[in-house]
Each structure stands twice: as structure tokens, then as C-alpha cells.
LOFI-569497 format. One record per residue (C-alpha): residue in one letter; y, x, z. Coordinates in steps of 0.25 Angstrom, whole numbers, plus 5000, padded with zeros to 4 digits. Layout:
AYXZ...
***
This chain:
M535453785451T534053825445S533453805431E532353875423L533353875411F534253975418T534254115424H534954125437Y535854245441S536654255454R538054305453K537654445457E536654445446W537554385435E538654485438Q537754595434F537954545419N539354595420Q539454705409M540854735411K540854775426G542054845429N542754835415L543154685417K544654665420P544954555429I545454425422V546954415423G547454275428L546054235433E546554125442E547254055430L545754035425V545253965437S545253815438L545853735450N545053765462D544053855455R543854005459L543654125451S543854275454Q543754405446Q542454435452D541954295447V542354335433K541754475434E540354425440V540154295433Y541054275420V540954415414P539454415414L539554275408V540454325397H539454435394Y538354335393I539254255383D539454375375V537954385373M537954245368L539154265359K538554395353N537254325350K538054205343E538854305334E537554385331Y536854255327E538054215318V537954355311E536454335308R536654185304D537754235293K536754335288F535754235286F536554135278D537154255270I535854275264I536154185252G537454265249E538454165255K539354185267S538854105279S539553975281F539353975296E540554005305N540454095318N540553985328T541453985340F540654025352M540753915362I540553925377G540353795386V540653785400S540253665408G540053615423S540653515433V542053475435A542653575445V541553675444G542453785437K542153765422S543553795418T543753915426S542453975420A542853935406R544254005407V543654125414L542654135403Q543754125392R544554235398L543354325399L542954295385Q544354325380K544254465387Y542854485382Y543154445367P544654475365E544454455350K543954315352R544654185354I544054125367E544453975369L544253875380V544153725379T543853615390T543153485386D544153405394G545053395382F543953305376L543953205386Y544453065381P545853045385N546052955398E546452835390E545252835382L544352855395E545052735401R544852655388R543352685388G543252655403I542752795407M543952865414K543152885426R542052945418K543053055413G542253185412F540953115409P540353135395E540953005389S542353045393Y542353155382D542653145368M541453215364P541553195349R542853265349L542353375358L541153405349E542053405337F542953505344M541753595348S541153585334K542453625327V542753745336K541253785335I541253805320G542653865320V543653765316E545053805317D546053735326V545153635333E546053535341Y545553475355P546253385366T547053435378Y546653395392S547553395404H547053395418E548453355423I548453225416Y546853215416D546853175401I546953225387V548353265383P548753165373G549053235359E548853375364V547753455357Q547353605358V546753685347M545553775347K545753885337K544353935333P543854015346D542854115345I542354075359L542653935365I542353895379V542153745381E542253695396G541953565401I541053475409N540453415396A540253545389F538753535389Q538553385388L537853315377P538853215370E538253075368N538053025354Q538453165348Q537653255339T538153385344Y538053425359M539153515366N538153625369E537853645355F539253715353F539053815365D538553955363F538653975378S538753875390I539153885404Y538953785415I539753805428D538853745440A539053725455D538553635466P539153495464L539553495479H540453625476I540953565463K541353435471T542153525481W542853595469F543153465462M543753405475D544553535478R545153535463F545353385464K546253405476M547053515469H547253425457M547853315466E548753415473S549253465459A549453325454K550253265466D551553315460D551253285445P551453145441T550853175427N549553225434Y548353125432F548053135447Y549553115452E549352975457I548053005464T548853115472K549553005479W548352945485P547952975499S547153105501E545853035505K545952945492V546153065483E544953135490D544053015487Y544553005473G544153155471N542853125477E542653005468I542953085455W541953195459Y540753095463T540952985452I541453075441N541253225442L539953235450T539353125442N539753195429L539253325434V537853265438Q537653175426H538253255414I538753395418Q537653465426P536553415417T537153505406R537053625415G535753665409R536453685395A537253805400D536953945396V537553995409I537753915422L538753975432Y538453915446K539653915456G539553915471K540353845482N541553945480H541653925465S540954065463I539854075452D538654125460N537554095450V537354105435Y536254035427V535954085413R535154005403K533854065399Y533854025385
***
């Protein structure tokens, strides 16, 4: 990837921005943060994610300094500023199967270590997909994951409320086992200091909306890789999902596991080419340029290159 808007750093160069050096303790339970078929080592954390947290810290301090100066400005007339100190929001986007969830969870864990006094939360945009029943009613079940399959007004309302500090904001629960929104089950976001929002649509511009997703983010990260590698990772993960579903009748893919292996393989490839790759090329990859940092992964899932926005 090349762009005049970004400065490129090799992994070796990026590692030099680690200001903690030997003071960083390994993350306990790191394997629990790694998504199915993804890979991550303590060395990856040290060389890639710790410098990233330091860069985020620069952005966070800049925001906090701005809020102090803003309040001073409005206090000139002798009245307390009515502005709230907004939640610092971090967006994480990229293709299906590229490793967004792993990156988001590791980032959350590191930020919790770096800011023990702050509430650091993570939410995925999966919960804002329309329920399968509604997708079927609209005739777009095979477009699940595309922009029109998300309840964007609800997602934007959630983002708005959290951003301005509303207490106890409810949001839907999504299950990858039933491949659907869990009926009647909600989670509650309790006024975080920092919120990480992870999803393929995190940087997209909703149709017929006055507010764009990127307007909420103080920092944004795009996880990138060669589509050929992503396809391999997706198919490997797909096969793992099939294996775990074969003994679980409640799993969405249970009936598919009874098909001949060749038919299952063809079905996985069909999903990749007609849904995931199409969505990546048409809607996800075009948002890459809106990121502040792009983490580029090589064939073995290792982040080998980092691109930082120049402005």
C-alpha cells in the first residue's frame, strides 16, 4: 500500500517508538484475546501495540488540553461552561477475518494497563445489524454485512449518547453461534472514558444521515492485508466454525455441517466471493484512507508495516 497521505514505517522502525522498553510486563491470558485462527505473540504486543498506545496517549492528552482551554474560553463571561468532557472514541475497521477483534481486544487490555484510573470499554457494530427476520423481510439476507443491513440510525444514536456522556446507554447483543441478534437481550454502556468501536462499517458514511461515523472518532485504526491472504484466513476460520457447529443443533451452521465436504467448501468460497470480497472492495477498503493509522499484516498474520496519517 502506498499513499502520499501517510508516512510509512517498517515494523523495525515502528518498534523504536516503544517508550516502555523493558518495563512492560507480558499480558496475562493473551491467548484469550486472540480470535479464532488469528495469531498474536507477546513480541507483537511489545513491538506494535505498545507504540500504538503511546501514540494514542498523545492524541488523548491533546484532546484533554483542548477541553481545558475551551472551558477557559467560555468561562470568560463568568458562567461555568456547559460543555461536557466527551468520551474519547477509537474506531477499528477492516475486512472480515483480518483480525480486527484481536487488535481491538489487545488495545483495550493495554489501555486498561496504561490508564488504570479510566473506564475502557469495547463494543462491536455487529449488535447493530438488523435481526435475521428483518433482513429476510427486506430481502437482503444475502447482503448481511453490507451497509444496508445495519440499523444505522440506532448505531448513530448510540454513538451520540455515549460521546456526550449519557449514563447507561443500552445496545443490542449479537451472537455468532446463532448468527443473529439475541432477542430481548441488551447490554448497557456505562459512560466510558475511552470507547473502542470495532466493525467493518466503522468508517462508512451512512446514507440519508446528517452525521457520519468518523465524526465521533478521536482516533481511527484500519487493519489491512492482501485480499488473497484474507481469503485464506477466512476459509480456515470458516472450516473451524463448521467443525465446532457439527455437534451443536442450536448453531446457525449446524445443518450445513451435514453436507458433503466439497459442497461445504464451495459454500465457503461463495460467501467469500459474493459477500465478503465484494463488500471489502466496494464498501470497506475505500474507507481505509479515513484512518489515522493503518496496520498492514503479512501472510502469517504478523503486522509488518505501519502507516500513519500525515495530518
